[in-house]
Each structure stands twice: as structure tokens, then as C-alpha cells.
Backbone as CSV, one residue per row, in Angstrom:
resi,resn,N_x,N_y,N_z,CA_x,CA_y,CA_z,C_x,C_y,C_z
1,UNK,-161.189,-70.920,9.102,-161.730,-70.958,10.446,-163.012,-70.132,10.527
2,UNK,-163.014,-68.894,10.073,-164.192,-68.054,10.216,-165.353,-68.565,9.382
3,UNK,-165.070,-69.174,8.233,-166.138,-69.719,7.404,-166.845,-70.852,8.139
4,UNK,-166.092,-71.699,8.790,-166.669,-72.803,9.550,-167.548,-72.269,10.684
5,UNK,-167.089,-71.237,11.375,-167.849,-70.696,12.489,-169.133,-70.027,12.028
6,UNK,-169.074,-69.292,10.933,-170.249,-68.547,10.501,-171.307,-69.442,9.880
7,UNK,-170.939,-70.595,9.335,-171.916,-71.472,8.704,-172.916,-72.047,9.696
8,UNK,-172.538,-72.181,10.952,-173.416,-72.784,11.948,-174.402,-71.788,12.546
9,UNK,-174.198,-70.528,12.355,-175.014,-69.505,12.998,-176.161,-69.111,12.072
10,UNK,-177.366,-69.557,12.412,-178.512,-69.352,11.527,-179.513,-68.333,12.047
11,UNK,-179.400,-67.954,13.310,-180.404,-67.095,13.926,-179.784,-65.766,14.349
12,UNK,-180.494,-64.694,14.048,-180.006,-63.379,14.454,-180.601,-63.038,15.819
13,UNK,-179.736,-62.668,16.755,-180.175,-62.283,18.094,-179.643,-60.892,18.397
14,UNK,-180.291,-60.234,19.352,-179.852,-58.910,19.783,-179.596,-58.951,21.278
15,UNK,-178.410,-58.511,21.685,-178.121,-58.358,23.106,-178.660,-57.001,23.533
16,UNK,-179.347,-56.980,24.665,-179.958,-55.767,25.194,-179.267,-55.413,26.503
17,UNK,-178.938,-54.136,26.640,-178.290,-53.655,27.854,-179.185,-52.593,28.490
18,UNK,-179.289,-52.592,29.806,-180.085,-51.597,30.513,-179.209,-50.394,30.832
19,UNK,-179.641,-49.219,30.353,-178.930,-47.975,30.656,-179.664,-47.264,31.782
20,UNK,-178.899,-46.789,32.755,-179.470,-46.127,33.919,-179.053,-44.665,33.926
21,UNK,-180.021,-43.777,34.161,-179.749,-42.351,34.307,-179.931,-42.000,35.775
22,UNK,-178.941,-41.303,36.343,-179.015,-40.914,37.754,-178.955,-39.398,37.889
23,UNK,-179.444,-38.906,39.029,-179.363,-37.471,39.303,-178.065,-37.159,40.036
24,UNK,-177.923,-35.919,40.489,-176.690,-35.483,41.159,-176.421,-36.234,42.460
25,UNK,-177.467,-36.776,43.065,-177.311,-37.511,44.319,-177.075,-39.002,44.100
26,UNK,-177.059,-39.417,42.836,-176.834,-40.816,42.525,-178.086,-41.665,42.531
27,UNK,-179.250,-41.030,42.652,-180.506,-41.769,42.643,-180.922,-42.045,41.203
28,UNK,-181.476,-43.210,40.997,-181.891,-43.616,39.656,-183.116,-42.809,39.233
29,UNK,-182.991,-42.140,38.095,-184.103,-41.374,37.535,-184.839,-42.202,36.493
30,UNK,-184.067,-42.869,35.646,-184.669,-43.586,34.529,-183.819,-44.795,34.173
31,UNK,-184.489,-45.873,33.799,-183.822,-47.059,33.272,-184.499,-47.419,31.963
32,UNK,-183.693,-47.688,30.949,-184.280,-48.121,29.682,-183.379,-49.160,29.043
33,UNK,-184.015,-50.070,28.335,-183.287,-51.117,27.625,-182.942,-50.617,26.230
34,UNK,-181.686,-50.800,25.843,-181.236,-50.390,24.513,-180.551,-51.571,23.833
35,UNK,-180.696,-51.629,22.514,-180.004,-52.662,21.747,-178.508,-52.410,21.835
36,UNK,-177.756,-53.435,22.210,-176.315,-53.291,22.402,-175.525,-53.887,21.240
37,UNK,-175.881,-55.108,20.832,-175.140,-55.777,19.756,-176.041,-56.792,19.071
38,UNK,-175.863,-56.909,17.761,-176.581,-57.909,16.977,-175.581,-58.976,16.563
39,UNK,-175.943,-60.244,16.792,-175.040,-61.363,16.497,-175.811,-62.475,15.799
40,UNK,-175.065,-63.314,15.119,-175.615,-64.547,14.570,-175.336,-65.649,15.579
41,UNK,-176.334,-66.509,15.804,-176.208,-67.525,16.850,-176.777,-68.858,16.399
42,UNK,-176.241,-69.902,17.004,-176.828,-71.234,16.931,-177.575,-71.391,18.246
43,UNK,-178.826,-71.810,18.199,-179.644,-71.896,19.403,-180.002,-73.353,19.667
44,UNK,-179.764,-73.775,20.912,-180.084,-75.147,21.318,-180.909,-75.089,22.591
45,UNK,-181.851,-76.001,22.702,-182.658,-76.061,23.915,-182.040,-77.055,24.883
46,UNK,-182.159,-76.735,26.153,-181.758,-77.666,27.200,-183.036,-78.287,27.733
47,UNK,-182.933,-79.482,28.256,-184.112,-80.125,28.823,-184.621,-79.299,29.988
48,UNK,-185.899,-78.992,29.956,-186.497,-78.188,31.017,-186.676,-78.987,32.293
49,UNK,-186.567,-78.316,33.405,-186.804,-78.958,34.693,-188.203,-78.563,35.147
50,UNK,-188.952,-79.547,35.544,-190.277,-79.274,36.084,-190.133,-79.124,37.602
51,UNK,-190.743,-78.119,38.126,-190.720,-77.962,39.575,-192.076,-77.454,40.052
52,UNK,-192.357,-77.678,41.307,-193.638,-77.291,41.878,-193.426,-76.121,42.820
53,UNK,-194.188,-75.045,42.599,-194.135,-73.876,43.466,-195.572,-73.455,43.738
54,UNK,-195.913,-73.356,44.968,-197.270,-72.974,45.373,-198.314,-73.888,44.739
55,UNK,-198.019,-75.166,44.742,-198.914,-76.205,44.221,-199.198,-76.072,42.735
56,UNK,-198.351,-75.342,42.020,-198.522,-75.207,40.570,-197.226,-75.604,39.890
57,UNK,-197.351,-76.263,38.773,-196.180,-76.695,38.025,-195.782,-75.618,37.023
58,UNK,-194.488,-75.304,36.984,-193.969,-74.345,36.015,-192.788,-74.989,35.308
59,UNK,-192.670,-74.748,34.032,-191.555,-75.300,33.269,-190.517,-74.213,33.036
60,UNK,-189.265,-74.561,33.214,-188.177,-73.642,32.901,-187.739,-73.905,31.472
61,UNK,-187.657,-72.877,30.681,-187.174,-73.015,29.310,-185.782,-72.416,29.247
62,UNK,-184.798,-73.282,29.205,-183.407,-72.848,29.188,-182.810,-73.136,27.821
63,UNK,-182.097,-72.154,27.288,-181.525,-72.253,25.949,-180.035,-71.954,25.983
64,UNK,-179.319,-72.540,25.039,-177.911,-72.223,24.809,-177.834,-71.399,23.532
65,UNK,-177.201,-70.244,23.608,-176.944,-69.409,22.442,-175.443,-69.478,22.187
66,UNK,-175.048,-69.987,21.040,-173.632,-70.112,20.711,-173.319,-69.073,19.643
67,UNK,-172.426,-68.146,19.985,-172.083,-67.044,19.090,-170.575,-67.011,18.885
68,UNK,-170.134,-66.193,17.942,-168.703,-65.931,17.823,-168.224,-65.276,19.101
69,UNK,-166.996,-65.544,19.470,-166.459,-65.006,20.714,-166.474,-63.484,20.698
70,UNK,-166.925,-62.918,21.782,-166.800,-61.479,22.027,-166.709,-61.302,23.541
71,UNK,-165.773,-60.483,24.007,-165.519,-60.380,25.444,-166.494,-59.477,26.200
72,UNK,-167.399,-58.805,25.510,-168.233,-57.795,26.159,-169.626,-58.268,26.563
73,UNK,-169.914,-59.555,26.467,-171.225,-60.069,26.878,-171.227,-60.241,28.396
74,UNK,-172.268,-59.697,29.041,-172.351,-59.709,30.503,-173.640,-60.383,30.966
75,UNK,-173.635,-60.870,32.196,-174.820,-61.541,32.736,-175.967,-60.568,32.991
76,UNK,-175.691,-59.283,33.026,-176.749,-58.293,33.241,-177.540,-58.008,31.967
77,UNK,-177.068,-58.516,30.846,-177.741,-58.274,29.569,-178.897,-59.246,29.371
78,UNK,-179.730,-58.917,28.396,-180.816,-59.792,27.976,-180.620,-60.096,26.496
79,UNK,-181.336,-61.095,26.010,-181.280,-61.460,24.595,-182.682,-61.345,24.015
80,UNK,-182.773,-60.722,22.853,-184.030,-60.650,22.111,-183.886,-61.537,20.886
81,UNK,-184.750,-62.530,20.789,-184.781,-63.409,19.625,-186.214,-63.470,19.121
82,UNK,-186.457,-62.850,17.989,-187.788,-62.811,17.365,-188.857,-62.306,18.328
83,UNK,-188.514,-61.272,19.107,-189.472,-60.682,20.030,-189.594,-61.399,21.359
84,UNK,-188.928,-62.510,21.507,-188.910,-63.246,22.769,-187.704,-62.765,23.571
85,UNK,-187.898,-62.553,24.874,-186.834,-62.032,25.730,-186.298,-63.151,26.615
86,UNK,-184.965,-63.224,26.683,-184.268,-64.235,27.473,-183.340,-63.537,28.458
87,UNK,-183.334,-63.996,29.704,-182.422,-63.486,30.729,-181.197,-64.382,30.789
88,UNK,-180.017,-63.784,30.729,-178.773,-64.551,30.836,-178.625,-64.994,32.286
89,UNK,-178.474,-66.294,32.496,-178.491,-66.841,33.854,-177.120,-67.255,34.388
90,UNK,-176.142,-67.391,33.508,-174.806,-67.817,33.922,-173.770,-66.959,33.198
91,UNK,-172.580,-66.837,33.766,-171.526,-66.126,33.029,-171.263,-66.815,31.695
92,UNK,-171.081,-66.043,30.623,-170.801,-66.644,29.309,-169.564,-67.532,29.358
93,UNK,-169.579,-68.607,28.574,-168.499,-69.593,28.581,-167.676,-69.457,27.309
94,UNK,-166.381,-69.209,27.466,-165.446,-69.162,26.340,-165.096,-70.614,26.018
95,UNK,-165.747,-71.162,24.995,-165.617,-72.587,24.682,-164.172,-72.977,24.397
96,UNK,-163.659,-73.890,25.200,-162.301,-74.390,25.030,-161.224,-73.348,25.259
97,UNK,-161.607,-72.184,25.809,-160.658,-71.082,26.052,-159.885,-70.716,24.786
98,UNK,-160.547,-70.854,23.613,-159.873,-70.584,22.339,-160.248,-69.240,21.732
99,UNK,-161.146,-68.493,22.381,-161.611,-67.205,21.858,-162.210,-67.338,20.460
100,UNK,-162.912,-68.450,20.218,-163.583,-68.664,18.933,-165.092,-68.574,19.079
101,UNK,-165.633,-69.290,20.056,-167.073,-69.258,20.285,-167.364,-68.991,21.756
102,UNK,-168.564,-68.479,21.983,-169.019,-68.161,23.325,-170.385,-68.804,23.500
103,UNK,-170.571,-69.534,24.589,-171.865,-70.128,24.889,-172.524,-69.312,25.987
104,UNK,-173.743,-68.861,25.695,-174.507,-68.050,26.638,-175.735,-68.861,27.040
105,UNK,-175.902,-69.081,28.343,-177.046,-69.827,28.859,-178.084,-68.814,29.326
106,UNK,-179.312,-68.979,28.832,-180.359,-68.010,29.157,-181.701,-68.706,29.309
107,UNK,-182.574,-68.079,30.108,-183.928,-68.589,30.304,-184.922,-67.633,29.678
108,UNK,-185.912,-68.215,29.013,-186.950,-67.399,28.389,-187.913,-66.896,29.452
109,UNK,-188.306,-65.634,29.310,-189.330,-65.086,30.197,-190.679,-65.631,29.757
110,UNK,-191.383,-66.227,30.690,-192.690,-66.819,30.349,-193.819,-65.929,30.785
């Protein structure tokens, strides 16, 4: 089983988590992004939707990142792939509820 899962994962990605430092009153002093986890992923593109905003056309670049199942991936995280940053846009999907693979839907920052 694990050999089959690992053979499909060709790209190394890094999940990034934002750490917040607060003072005694609970006010945010500092926020910084830190590398949280490195995973192997299969990356697929979804068809982009063209939309018009303020009379200008912008393309959405949405990608599927398929990784080995891990329960700690959150929508507040970001993904770094070869220096490109992606925002997770939907809750991660436990494919088939089998705890084998996780599909993460994310949009590239343009």
C-alpha cells in the first residue's frame, strides 16, 4: 500500500504556518510564517475560471495537491512549491475516508 502511494508523489511541497506573538494584553506583536511540514505531493491543475472585476480580466489558478494522509493540515496554512505560494481555499479532503490520501485545494498568489 505505501509503495503505491509514494510512487505517485513527485513534487516536494512545504506547508507554512503563521505563528503569532502576543503581549500581556493579547494584542498581536509579531506574525511570521514558519515551515511546518515537508511532504511529497502529486499536483494537478484545475481549469481556471475567468472573471471580470473592475473591467479587468483576472485568471484564477487553482491546484489540487494530493499528499499522504495527515490530520494536521489546516485551511489557515499556505503551501510553498518551488518558491510559489498557494493559499489553501477549502478544508482538506480525506479521499474516500480511508486515511490514505489527502486532497488540498489551493490557489496560487498572482
